[in-house]
C-alpha positions in Angstrom: -7.8 16.4 35.2 -4.5 17.3 36.7 -3.1 20.7 35.8 0.2 20.9 33.8 1.8 23.0 36.5 0.9 20.8 39.4 3.8 18.5 40.5 2.8 14.8 40.6 5.5 12.3 41.7 6.4 10.0 38.8 4.4 12.0 36.3 6.2 14.5 34.1 5.2 16.9 31.3 5.3 15.7 27.7 4.7 17.6 24.4 2.2 16.1 22.0 3.7 15.3 18.6 0.5 16.2 16.9 -0.4 19.6 18.2 2.6 20.7 20.3 0.7 21.2 23.5 2.1 20.1 26.9 0.3 17.3 28.8 1.1 15.0 31.7 2.6 11.7 30.8 -0.4 9.8 32.3 -2.6 11.5 29.7 -0.4 10.6 26.7 -0.6 7.5 24.5 1.8 6.2 21.9 0.4 5.7 18.4 1.5 2.9 16.0 3.6 5.5 14.1 5.7 6.1 17.2 4.2 9.6 18.0 3.2 10.5 21.5 -0.3 12.2 21.5 -2.9 13.1 24.0 -5.5 10.4 24.7 -8.2 12.5 23.1 -6.2 12.7 19.8 -5.1 9.0 19.7 -6.3 7.0 16.7 -5.9 3.2 16.2 -4.1 1.8 13.2 -6.3 1.5 10.2 -7.3 -2.1 9.3 -6.4 -1.6 5.7 -2.8 -1.2 6.6 -2.5 -4.8 7.9 -4.1 -6.7 5.0 -2.2 -9.8 4.1 -2.6 -10.7 0.4 -3.5 -14.2 -0.5 -1.1 -16.3 -2.6 -2.5 -17.2 -6.0 -2.8 -20.9 -6.8 -0.7 -22.0 -9.7 -2.6 -23.7 -12.5 -1.7 -27.4 -12.9 -2.2 -27.4 -16.6 -0.9 -24.8 -19.0 -3.5 -22.3 -20.2 -2.6 -22.8 -23.8 -1.8 -25.9 -25.8 1.8 -26.7 -26.6 1.1 -27.2 -30.4 3.4 -25.8 -33.0 2.7 -22.2 -33.9 0.7 -21.6 -37.1 3.0 -20.3 -39.8 1.4 -17.8 -42.2 3.6 -17.2 -45.2 3.8 -13.8 -46.9 1.3 -13.4 -49.6 1.6 -10.4 -51.9 -1.6 -8.5 -52.5 -2.4 -7.4 -56.0 -2.9 -3.7 -56.3 -4.1 -2.0 -59.5 -1.1 -1.4 -61.7 1.2 -3.8 -59.9 3.0 -6.5 -61.8 3.0 -9.7 -59.7 5.6 -11.4 -61.9 8.4 -9.7 -59.9 7.6 -11.8 -56.8 
């Protein structure tokens, strides 16, 4: 492992976005989030983040029949002491 202070042509110092330590550019990797981290801290993108949902198939026939709705008229309920002649 090269020391941070040692000068290497074409290799410069970078600060890790995860822990703030200084490493050589050759030891850094870029994560899928855009952060530059040391190769020991690098993590691949989690597979659950790239799931593509399946498109649902549309039913060819309606789930319910197209019949007329059932009409239930109002029917008064006789209660004790009520006079049903008013309805």
